[in-house]
RODO-2510 file (C-alpha; in nm, 4 decimals, decimal comma):
residues 555
     n   res          X          Y          Z
     1     x    10,4926    16,8041     7,5106
     2     x    10,3001    17,0851     7,6724
     3     x    10,4085    16,9973     8,0241
     4     x    10,4874    17,2913     8,2491
     5     x    10,8548    17,2787     8,3429
     6     x    10,9453    17,2499     8,7109
     7     x    11,1408    17,5747     8,6793
     8     x    10,8169    17,7528     8,5866
     9     x    10,6478    17,5901     8,8812
    10     x    10,9215    17,6998     9,1185
    11     x    10,8996    18,0603     8,9957
    12     x    10,5283    18,0702     9,0632
    13     x    10,5750    17,9270     9,4103
    14     x    10,8322    18,1891     9,4975
    15     x    10,5948    18,4768     9,4237
    16     x    10,2602    18,3655     9,5580
    17     x    10,1020    18,2144     9,8672
    18     x     9,8196    17,9678     9,8843
    19     x     9,5074    18,0691    10,0699
    20     x     9,2089    17,9147     9,8875
    21     x     9,0657    17,5654     9,9273
    22     x     9,2340    17,4918     9,5976
    23     x     9,5674    17,6326     9,7044
    24     x     9,7236    17,5803     9,3608
    25     x     9,4954    17,8437     9,2045
    26     x     9,6889    18,1179     9,3791
    27     x     9,9963    17,9929     9,1977
    28     x     9,8301    17,9852     8,8570
    29     x     9,7510    17,6140     8,8482
    30     x     9,4360    17,4067     8,8949
    31     x     9,3815    17,1376     9,1549
    32     x     9,3788    16,7740     9,0493
    33     x     9,0462    16,6162     8,9536
    34     x     9,1469    16,2573     9,0228
    35     x     9,0692    16,1026     9,3609
    36     x     9,4159    15,9683     9,4376
    37     x     9,6621    16,1415     9,2065
    38     x    10,0263    16,0372     9,2163
    39     x    10,2681    16,2809     9,3811
    40     x    10,5334    16,3909     9,1290
    41     x    10,6833    16,6833     9,3191
    42     x    10,6601    16,8270     9,6728
    43     x    10,7524    17,1725     9,8020
    44     x    10,6509    17,4058    10,0811
    45     x    10,3192    17,4807     9,9126
    46     x    10,2060    17,1215     9,8895
    47     x    10,2076    16,8105     9,6741
    48     x    10,1955    16,8298     9,2961
    49     x    10,0783    16,5803     9,0369
    50     x    10,0348    16,5766     8,6598
    51     x     9,7043    16,5343     8,4800
    52     x     9,7534    16,3707     8,1430
    53     x     9,5151    16,4352     7,8578
    54     x     9,6079    16,2675     7,5348
    55     x     9,9605    16,3705     7,4417
    56     x    10,0006    16,6480     7,6958
    57     x    10,0075    16,6973     8,0699
    58     x     9,9651    16,9831     8,3149
    59     x    10,0726    17,0341     8,6743
    60     x     9,7929    17,0286     8,9306
    61     x     9,7870    17,0750     9,3061
    62     x     9,6740    16,7884     9,5279
    63     x     9,4225    16,9144     9,7841
    64     x     9,4408    16,7420    10,1215
    65     x     9,1132    16,5610    10,0797
    66     x     9,2526    16,3990     9,7668
    67     x     9,6014    16,3112     9,8842
    68     x     9,7011    15,9477     9,8301
    69     x     9,6766    15,7324    10,1382
    70     x     9,9777    15,5251    10,0369
    71     x    10,3371    15,6129     9,9642
    72     x    10,3627    15,7259     9,6008
    73     x    10,5354    15,4838     9,3673
    74     x    10,6534    15,4907     9,0090
    75     x    10,3426    15,3215     8,8731
    76     x    10,2000    15,4626     8,5535
    77     x     9,9543    15,7468     8,5949
    78     x     9,6324    15,6316     8,4353
    79     x     9,4694    15,8440     8,1666
    80     x     9,1433    16,0142     8,2719
    81     x     8,8470    15,7889     8,1964
    82     x     8,6478    15,8951     7,8917
    83     x     8,3452    15,7584     7,7152
    84     x     8,4310    15,4812     7,4667
    85     x     8,3839    15,6959     7,1582
    86     x     8,6058    15,7436     6,8529
    87     x     8,9140    15,9515     6,9337
    88     x     9,1627    16,1504     6,7333
    89     x     9,4602    15,9734     6,5890
    90     x     9,7628    16,0048     6,8168
    91     x     9,9932    16,2941     6,7322
    92     x    10,3648    16,2854     6,7859
    93     x    10,5012    16,5110     7,0565
    94     x    10,7505    16,7566     6,9092
    95     x    10,7687    17,0532     7,1429
    96     x    11,0887    17,0316     7,3514
    97     x    11,1062    17,1136     7,7173
    98     x    11,2699    17,4422     7,8063
    99     x    11,5681    17,2793     7,9771
   100     x    11,7137    16,9572     7,8481
   101     x    11,8133    16,8566     8,1995
   102     x    11,5027    16,8489     8,4210
   103     x    11,5703    17,0190     8,7516
   104     x    11,3616    17,1705     9,0295
   105     x    11,6371    17,4168     9,1116
   106     x    11,5514    17,7783     9,0447
   107     x    11,8245    17,9815     8,8755
   108     x    11,9889    18,2384     9,0977
   109     x    11,9674    18,5809     8,9348
   110     x    12,1411    18,7609     9,2224
   111     x    12,4341    18,9717     9,0976
   112     x    12,7706    18,8107     9,1724
   113     x    13,0599    19,0243     9,2984
   114     x    13,3520    19,0348     9,0581
   115     x    13,7084    19,0034     9,1831
   116     x    13,9398    19,2886     9,0956
   117     x    14,2274    19,0800     8,9610
   118     x    14,4384    19,1115     8,6485
   119     x    14,3955    18,8871     8,3479
   120     x    14,7446    18,7490     8,4113
   121     x    14,6202    18,6244     8,7479
   122     x    14,2909    18,5033     8,6045
   123     x    14,4352    18,2726     8,3401
   124     x    14,6442    18,0959     8,6045
   125     x    14,3172    17,9438     8,7272
   126     x    14,2424    17,7836     8,3909
   127     x    14,3230    17,4224     8,3052
   128     x    14,2231    17,3836     7,9416
   129     x    13,9099    17,4530     7,7422
   130     x    13,6562    17,3344     7,4878
   131     x    13,4587    17,5207     7,2199
   132     x    13,0926    17,4526     7,1440
   133     x    13,1618    17,4683     6,7716
   134     x    12,9137    17,4552     6,4819
   135     x    12,6236    17,5229     6,7155
   136     x    12,5308    17,8770     6,8198
   137     x    12,7763    17,9937     6,5549
   138     x    12,5910    17,8063     6,2792
   139     x    12,4718    18,0480     6,0090
   140     x    12,1887    17,9359     5,7796
   141     x    12,0225    18,2621     5,6763
   142     x    12,0245    18,1594     5,3081
   143     x    11,7702    17,8808     5,3595
   144     x    11,6426    17,8765     5,7181
   145     x    11,3405    18,0857     5,8170
   146     x    11,4763    18,2682     6,1207
   147     x    11,1509    18,4578     6,1686
   148     x    10,9640    18,1322     6,2248
   149     x    11,2030    18,0073     6,4925
   150     x    11,5017    18,2132     6,6013
   151     x    11,6608    17,9215     6,7851
   152     x    11,6422    17,6730     6,4966
   153     x    11,9863    17,7797     6,3744
   154     x    12,1442    17,6095     6,6771
   155     x    12,1057    17,2727     6,5058
   156     x    12,1097    17,3757     6,1368
   157     x    12,4691    17,2555     6,0890
   158     x    12,3840    16,9099     6,2177
   159     x    12,4667    16,9177     6,5872
   160     x    12,2128    16,8292     6,8556
   161     x    12,0492    17,0827     7,0818
   162     x    12,2946    17,1775     7,3543
   163     x    12,2335    17,0457     7,7052
   164     x    12,4022    17,0830     8,0411
   165     x    12,5295    16,7261     8,0502
   166     x    12,7906    16,8090     7,7855
   167     x    12,9544    17,0626     8,0132
   168     x    12,9235    16,8501     8,3265
   169     x    13,0962    16,5587     8,1562
   170     x    13,3812    16,7763     8,0312
   171     x    13,4207    16,9434     8,3705
   172     x    13,4626    16,5967     8,5225
   173     x    13,7493    16,5553     8,2770
   174     x    13,9200    16,8742     8,4015
   175     x    13,8048    17,1111     8,1265
   176     x    13,7182    17,4357     8,3040
   177     x    13,7045    17,6890     8,0187
   178     x    13,4206    17,6867     7,7670
   179     x    13,4124    17,9046     7,4590
   180     x    13,0617    17,9665     7,3247
   181     x    13,1045    18,0816     6,9614
   182     x    12,7893    18,2722     6,8689
   183     x    12,6782    18,4181     6,5384
   184     x    12,4369    18,7067     6,5892
   185     x    12,3698    18,7707     6,2192
   186     x    12,0086    18,6799     6,1465
   187     x    11,9147    18,7366     6,5089
   188     x    11,9080    19,1158     6,5241
   189     x    11,7064    19,3897     6,3577
   190     x    11,7916    19,6806     6,1331
   191     x    11,9897    19,9961     6,2008
   192     x    12,0177    20,2042     6,4022
   193     x    11,9234    19,9886     6,7025
   194     x    12,0212    19,6420     6,5768
   195     x    11,7890    19,4958     6,8393
   196     x    11,8782    19,1358     6,9281
   197     x    11,5879    18,8922     6,9229
   198     x    11,4773    18,8163     7,2792
   199     x    11,4314    18,4441     7,2197
   200     x    11,7820    18,4141     7,0771
   201     x    11,9355    18,6097     7,3628
   202     x    11,7516    18,3888     7,6108
   203     x    11,8886    18,0727     7,4493
   204     x    12,2443    18,2080     7,4449
   205     x    12,2058    18,3015     7,8105
   206     x    12,0764    17,9545     7,8926
   207     x    12,3777    17,7849     7,7350
   208     x    12,6229    18,0222     7,9019
   209     x    12,4637    17,9227     8,2319
   210     x    12,5189    17,5533     8,1644
   211     x    12,8919    17,6133     8,2129
   212     x    12,8935    17,9253     8,4313
   213     x    12,6677    17,7837     8,7015
   214     x    12,8903    17,4770     8,7210
   215     x    13,1851    17,6946     8,8217
   216     x    13,3634    17,7072     8,4860
   217     x    13,5002    17,9993     8,2867
   218     x    13,2950    18,0982     7,9828
   219     x    13,4127    18,2894     7,6757
   220     x    13,1253    18,4453     7,4797
   221     x    13,1975    18,5993     7,1418
   222     x    13,0595    18,7126     6,8075
   223     x    13,1598    18,4613     6,5424
   224     x    13,0661    18,4088     6,1741
   225     x    12,9466    18,7639     6,1174
   226     x    12,8972    18,9260     5,7781
   227     x    12,9363    19,2841     5,8932
   228     x    13,2763    19,3037     6,0654
   229     x    13,5186    19,2214     5,7859
   230     x    13,8333    19,4316     5,8010
   231     x    13,7767    19,6756     5,5127
   232     x    13,8001    20,0528     5,5432
   233     x    13,4954    20,1116     5,3202
   234     x    13,2657    19,9167     5,5565
   235     x    13,4376    20,0082     5,8814
   236     x    13,1883    20,2746     5,9918
   237     x    12,8958    20,0350     5,9545
   238     x    13,0915    19,7596     6,1278
   239     x    13,1701    19,9842     6,4223
   240     x    12,8099    20,1034     6,4539
   241     x    12,6884    19,7440     6,4540
   242     x    12,9547    19,6299     6,6979
   243     x    12,8675    19,9068     6,9415
   244     x    12,4979    19,8148     6,9483
   245     x    12,5421    19,4370     6,9551
   246     x    12,8027    19,4355     7,2291
   247     x    12,6108    19,6984     7,4226
   248     x    12,3137    19,4627     7,4437
   249     x    12,5259    19,1591     7,5321
   250     x    12,7039    19,3564     7,8028
   251     x    12,3718    19,4630     7,9520
   252     x    12,2389    19,1055     7,9467
   253     x    12,5348    18,9685     8,1428
   254     x    12,6359    19,2728     8,3469
   255     x    12,5903    19,0955     8,6818
   256     x    12,8145    18,7971     8,6021
   257     x    13,1500    18,7704     8,7743
   258     x    13,4989    18,7170     8,6338
   259     x    13,4125    18,3665     8,5148
   260     x    13,2399    18,5222     8,2124
   261     x    13,4785    18,6656     7,9535
   262     x    13,3790    18,8605     7,6421
   263     x    13,5687    18,8046     7,3153
   264     x    13,5079    19,0994     7,0838
   265     x    13,5829    18,9553     6,7385
   266     x    13,6532    18,6181     6,5824
   267     x    13,9275    18,6055     6,3188
   268     x    13,8549    18,9558     6,1752
   269     x    14,0138    18,9761     5,8316
   270     x    13,9812    19,0859     5,4697
   271     x    13,7683    18,8007     5,3440
   272     x    13,8259    18,6614     4,9944
   273     x    14,1450    18,8576     4,9337
   274     x    14,5074    18,7438     4,8847
   275     x    14,5936    18,8684     5,2352
   276     x    14,3040    18,6951     5,4126
   277     x    14,5199    18,4413     5,5967
   278     x    14,8797    18,5528     5,5452
   279     x    14,8994    18,8201     5,8138
   280     x    14,7068    19,1053     5,6523
   281     x    14,7972    19,4506     5,5261
   282     x    14,7744    19,8066     5,6559
   283     x    14,4033    19,8408     5,5784
   284     x    14,3223    19,5185     5,7614
   285     x    14,5446    19,5916     6,0617
   286     x    14,3966    19,9377     6,1079
   287     x    14,0390    19,8103     6,0858
   288     x    14,0974    19,5337     6,3403
   289     x    14,2751    19,7655     6,5831
   290     x    13,9933    20,0217     6,5606
   291     x    13,7245    19,7599     6,6212
   292     x    13,9180    19,6153     6,9156
   293     x    13,9516    19,9588     7,0745
   294     x    13,5814    20,0319     7,0278
   295     x    13,4859    19,6949     7,1771
   296     x    13,6836    19,7672     7,4933
   297     x    13,5304    20,1150     7,5178
   298     x    13,1740    19,9820     7,4801
   299     x    13,2164    19,7210     7,7532
   300     x    13,3971    19,9512     7,9936
   301     x    13,1269    20,2190     7,9784
   302     x    12,8448    19,9689     8,0366
   303     x    12,7040    19,8945     8,3798
   304     x    12,7263    19,6255     8,6444
   305     x    13,0519    19,4314     8,6604
   306     x    13,1573    19,5205     8,3068
   307     x    13,4133    19,7882     8,4001
   308     x    13,6094    19,4975     8,5512
   309     x    13,5116    19,2387     8,2899
   310     x    13,7999    19,0418     8,1371
   311     x    13,8057    19,0888     7,7599
   312     x    13,9736    18,9079     7,4721
   313     x    14,0875    19,0825     7,1543
   314     x    14,2572    18,9235     6,8501
   315     x    14,5288    19,0421     6,6154
   316     x    14,4412    19,0381     6,2461
   317     x    14,2554    18,7085     6,1734
   318     x    14,3705    18,5859     6,5175
   319     x    14,6603    18,4506     6,3105
   320     x    14,9865    18,3309     6,4550
   321     x    15,2060    18,5201     6,2067
   322     x    15,4744    18,7847     6,2410
   323     x    15,2788    19,0405     6,0371
   324     x    14,9609    19,0072     6,2406
   325     x    15,1516    19,0136     6,5709
   326     x    15,3786    19,3065     6,4821
   327     x    15,0849    19,5245     6,3750
   328     x    14,8586    19,4385     6,6673
   329     x    14,7865    19,7244     6,9075
   330     x    14,7381    19,5974     7,2624
   331     x    14,6198    19,8432     7,5313
   332     x    14,8787    19,9351     7,7923
   333     x    14,6425    20,0902     8,0467
   334     x    14,4005    19,8014     8,1053
   335     x    14,5113    19,4939     8,3004
   336     x    14,1948    19,3003     8,2190
   337     x    14,2524    19,2394     7,8483
   338     x    14,3757    18,9124     7,6957
   339     x    14,5204    18,8449     7,3503
   340     x    14,3228    18,5843     7,1525
   341     x    14,5242    18,3730     6,9090
   342     x    14,4349    18,0663     6,7001
   343     x    14,6990    17,8117     6,6014
   344     x    14,6235    17,4786     6,4336
   345     x    14,9844    17,3704     6,4152
   346     x    15,1588    17,1976     6,2476
   347     x    14,9279    17,2781     5,9590
   348     x    14,9576    16,9571     5,7554
   349     x    14,8981    16,7421     6,0625
   350     x    14,6375    16,9513     6,2419
   351     x    14,4269    17,1302     5,9814
   352     x    14,5130    17,0562     5,6191
   353     x    14,2463    16,8402     5,4585
   354     x    14,3987    16,8294     5,1107
   355     x    14,7280    16,7657     4,9367
   356     x    15,0210    16,7447     5,1751
   357     x    14,8178    16,6318     5,4758
   358     x    14,9931    16,3877     5,7102
   359     x    14,8702    16,1648     5,9906
   360     x    15,1902    16,1427     6,1971
   361     x    15,3363    16,3982     6,4356
   362     x    15,7001    16,3813     6,3292
   363     x    16,0111    16,5932     6,3859
   364     x    15,9193    16,8333     6,1053
   365     x    15,5834    16,8884     6,2682
   366     x    15,7471    16,9523     6,6046
   367     x    15,9784    17,2102     6,4494
   368     x    15,6854    17,3964     6,2947
   369     x    15,4906    17,3879     6,6192
   370     x    15,7938    17,5073     6,8170
   371     x    15,8356    17,7999     6,5767
   372     x    15,4750    17,9105     6,6289
   373     x    15,4943    17,8752     7,0058
   374     x    15,8144    18,0794     7,0129
   375     x    15,6392    18,3499     6,8099
   376     x    15,3660    18,3692     7,0747
   377     x    15,6278    18,3767     7,3490
   378     x    15,8180    18,6716     7,2024
   379     x    15,5093    18,8820     7,1221
   380     x    15,3034    18,8182     7,4328
   381     x    15,4629    18,6212     7,7164
   382     x    15,7967    18,8053     7,7097
   383     x    15,6116    19,1388     7,7059
   384     x    15,3880    19,0492     7,9990
   385     x    15,0719    19,0245     7,7886
   386     x    14,8237    18,7533     7,8924
   387     x    14,7157    18,5269     7,6102
   388     x    14,4643    18,2475     7,5497
   389     x    14,4979    18,0067     7,2610
   390     x    14,1301    18,0398     7,1753
   391     x    14,1261    17,7777     6,9011
   392     x    14,3464    17,4804     6,8312
   393     x    14,3046    17,1105     6,7567
   394     x    14,4110    16,8296     6,5272
   395     x    14,1482    16,6690     6,3089
   396     x    14,0736    16,2992     6,3166
   397     x    14,2577    16,0888     6,0572
   398     x    14,2044    15,7596     6,2438
   399     x    14,5266    15,8431     6,4278
   400     x    14,4349    15,8842     6,7932
   401     x    14,7764    15,7703     6,9130
   402     x    14,9560    16,0357     6,7062
   403     x    14,7078    16,3054     6,8053
   404     x    14,7541    16,2113     7,1703
   405     x    15,1331    16,2522     7,1344
   406     x    15,0792    16,5888     6,9675
   407     x    14,8275    16,7026     7,2322
   408     x    15,0621    16,6244     7,5205
   409     x    15,3586    16,7933     7,3516
   410     x    15,1609    17,1063     7,2617
   411     x    15,0061    17,1271     7,6085
   412     x    15,3408    17,0912     7,7864
   413     x    15,4898    17,3720     7,5790
   414     x    15,2124    17,6260     7,6328
   415     x    15,1684    17,5296     7,9987
   416     x    15,5307    17,6247     8,0571
   417     x    15,4436    17,9687     7,9158
   418     x    15,1207    18,0067     8,1144
   419     x    14,8956    17,9950     7,8069
   420     x    14,5593    17,8146     7,8368
   421     x    14,4265    17,6313     7,5297
   422     x    14,0684    17,5889     7,4057
   423     x    14,0024    17,2864     7,1826
   424     x    13,7841    17,3515     6,8772
   425     x    13,5108    17,0840     6,8771
   426     x    13,2717    17,1092     6,5826
   427     x    13,0902    16,7862     6,6664
   428     x    13,2257    16,6071     6,3571
   429     x    13,4147    16,2762     6,3769
   430     x    13,3988    16,1239     6,0289
   431     x    13,3572    16,2362     5,6675
   432     x    13,5450    16,4642     5,4319
   433     x    13,5183    16,7905     5,6259
   434     x    13,7045    16,9150     5,9315
   435     x    13,6802    16,6467     6,2005
   436     x    13,7498    16,8021     6,5395
   437     x    13,4867    16,6332     6,7556
   438     x    13,6066    16,4958     7,0877
   439     x    13,2822    16,4208     7,2751
   440     x    12,9582    16,2712     7,1447
   441     x    12,7066    16,5306     7,2581
   442     x    12,4176    16,2849     7,2661
   443     x    12,5654    15,9864     7,4482
   444     x    12,8314    16,1983     7,6273
   445     x    13,0935    15,9449     7,5293
   446     x    13,4498    16,0768     7,5242
   447     x    13,5380    15,9569     7,1761
   448     x    13,9155    15,9903     7,2124
   449     x    14,0078    15,9252     7,5775
   450     x    14,3799    15,9049     7,4991
   451     x    14,3733    16,2641     7,3758
   452     x    14,1945    16,3864     7,6878
   453     x    14,4430    16,1952     7,9037
   454     x    14,7276    16,3637     7,7146
   455     x    14,5793    16,7065     7,7781
   456     x    14,5589    16,6304     8,1487
   457     x    14,9137    16,4963     8,1590
   458     x    15,0544    16,7827     7,9548
   459     x    14,8917    17,0319     8,1906
   460     x    15,0509    16,8601     8,4890
   461     x    14,7217    16,7287     8,6246
   462     x    14,6379    16,3839     8,7558
   463     x    14,5347    16,1678     8,4625
   464     x    14,1779    16,0503     8,5118
   465     x    13,9493    16,0287     8,2102
   466     x    13,5905    15,9990     8,3287
   467     x    13,3753    15,8574     8,0530
   468     x    13,0194    15,9335     8,1593
   469     x    12,8813    15,7340     7,8697
   470     x    12,6848    15,4307     7,9845
   471     x    12,4783    15,2230     7,7482
   472     x    12,2310    15,1227     8,0162
   473     x    12,1894    15,4388     8,2221
   474     x    12,2553    15,7465     8,0114
   475     x    12,0964    15,9891     8,2600
   476     x    12,3625    15,9311     8,5283
   477     x    12,5910    16,1646     8,3346
   478     x    12,3292    16,4352     8,3883
   479     x    12,2940    16,3687     8,7612
   480     x    11,9837    16,1489     8,7547
   481     x    11,9236    15,7784     8,8103
   482     x    11,7547    15,5684     8,5470
   483     x    11,3978    15,4541     8,5966
   484     x    11,3844    15,1137     8,7649
   485     x    11,0674    14,9742     8,6104
   486     x    10,9592    14,8772     8,2644
   487     x    10,6990    15,0887     8,0870
   488     x    10,7583    15,3999     8,2953
   489     x    10,5431    15,6759     8,1528
   490     x    10,7311    15,9293     7,9417
   491     x    10,6700    16,2695     8,1013
   492     x    10,9057    16,4717     7,8801
   493     x    11,1431    16,4041     7,5913
   494     x    11,4449    16,6125     7,4946
   495     x    11,7743    16,5777     7,3093
   496     x    11,9207    16,3676     7,5907
   497     x    11,6456    16,1081     7,5904
   498     x    11,3141    16,0246     7,7527
   499     x    11,2355    16,1161     8,1131
   500     x    10,9984    15,9664     8,3665
   501     x    10,9310    16,0257     8,7349
   502     x    10,9865    15,7857     9,0250
   503     x    10,9168    15,8773     9,3872
   504     x    10,8969    16,2437     9,2973
   505     x    11,2335    16,2467     9,1173
   506     x    11,3206    16,2650     8,7487
   507     x    11,4672    15,9452     8,6048
   508     x    11,6003    15,8556     8,2623
   509     x    11,4205    15,5842     8,0679
   510     x    11,6644    15,3295     7,9289
   511     x    11,6084    15,1996     7,5810
   512     x    11,6000    14,8514     7,7304
   513     x    11,3053    14,9523     7,9493
   514     x    11,1337    15,1706     7,6925
   515     x    10,9204    14,8847     7,5698
   516     x    10,5936    15,0657     7,5276
   517     x    10,6677    15,3105     7,2471
   518     x    10,3212    15,4702     7,2523
   519     x    10,3642    15,6022     7,6074
   520     x    10,5680    15,8886     7,4608
   521     x    10,2557    16,0076     7,2838
   522     x    10,0260    15,9675     7,5829
   523     x     9,8834    15,6231     7,5052
   524     x     9,9219    15,2889     7,6836
   525     x    10,0311    14,9729     7,5095
   526     x     9,7615    14,7234     7,4239
   527     x     9,7196    14,3999     7,6144
   528     x     9,6308    14,2341     7,2826
   529     x     9,7594    14,2304     6,9244
   530     x     9,4542    14,3376     6,7233
   531     x     9,5654    14,6157     6,4854
   532     x     9,3092    14,8830     6,3923
   533     x     9,5431    15,1434     6,2458
   534     x     9,8991    15,1669     6,1208
   535     x    10,0904    15,4941     6,0734
   536     x    10,4461    15,6274     6,0774
   537     x    10,4726    15,5793     6,4534
   538     x    10,3622    15,2175     6,4704
   539     x    10,0586    14,9943     6,4938
   540     x     9,7554    15,1016     6,6995
   541     x     9,4742    14,9143     6,8660
   542     x     9,1848    15,0063     7,0952
   543     x     9,1405    14,9360     7,4638
   544     x     8,8585    15,0713     7,6845
   545     x     8,7705    15,3366     7,4283
   546     x     9,1293    15,4632     7,4032
   547     x     9,3950    15,4190     7,1395
   548     x     9,6778    15,1900     7,2506
   549     x    10,0086    15,0953     7,0910
   550     x    10,0728    14,7434     6,9670
   551     x    10,3936    14,6163     7,1255
   552     x    10,6083    14,4725     6,8431
   553     x    10,8003    14,2612     7,0941
   554     x    10,4828    14,0723     7,1819
   555     x    10,2968    14,0835     6,8513
***
């Protein structure tokens, strides 16, 4: 849909003034041709409408001589009249809007002051967190053409395009930390600059803002990389790449305050070796410690708020093992560094997907979990080192009650130690793989409310699970009412659903009211049932020289 986003419109308004008869020209838009165009949006410059042509629409300014004489309503904007001649077959709209939650609010790019507080103080403000797994971290370079569309990898592992409603729903449920795992491989150029693709950086920035601008903490990292494995023979290349990649990320977000945290590495280890997951060896420990030290140096020497930026660094593989902990070098002269540890414990209950897996959280499982928590306590808490449990979770085995018991127990234990947790959600609920999904990212339904309630209770918070999912009005979860009338014209479509406009405000179109399927493609539904054409989208007729969709409910 080639409809100019309201954000674009607002930017133009902020930088220009209207002085011509067609005041919209000064803002880069035309004035409306129709006599009484419907008002879709009003600001200090004037009234705005949309001129539809086929399957697209463009903003246009309403000059005073053409303003409607009646209060605008949500009636369908009629297509411009054309001669009754043969027309092109309707084409499906595929281009997404730039923001999956329509909003007239212009992003604030003003630098935010950063508080000069220690990481130990910072993590006290955290409840619990959620990871946007299998999304920006998805890596499909073996088959996906990154050059054609740098942002296509966001959905190449099967998750939907990320939208702000996901974060808003989770924030309502007391999540206030969001980890954004991001794989940069495939999105940057060759040595020596390793230039990050601008479109990819823009999309990462956009998703960070979904959480950050709603007052939450955000952890941004580098995730499934192919260049930072912990081997001495590749260490120089890894360090050169790390320095350039993190230098660019630091510059991009230099004006963000303490709510944005950088995590330098994700589970750095000696891949495909016997010591990959058992705590490492000297070569692996040394490589991880060197990369951690370089990461801190790169961020601290960058500009803006980054000298005071809170940073997360992992031990070898981020593993909760004695070997990885005992050989982890943590800086003593920087009070804004946090240890990053992952612990899916007890293993057979939480992570194991093969032989030995269990679906009950029993006494043996509690003993294993207690052992791991005590290991974290001795290495970090007792030594005054702030720590975040950056990944944890228990996969679905159709055992919500047991997982809820486990979640409350785990949360109570780490809360007593002052350790925030971040749930790994990969968007998967069923099947043979790892099933860590907790929220349906399309409907915004909290799939396991008992688990979320247990997290709240274990953290000592009031238990109140807010399930924003509503069958009839899905857009309420995103802050918008649903359209009140049938056959509201589809102005834009995105991963959340279809959007219309009523009284100058965006509204979500319910499936129950989305009766005229062809409106999405810029065509009215026919008042008759005479079929002239049938294609993959439906049956088409003709009305007043225009294609129209045949309503299957009536025909």
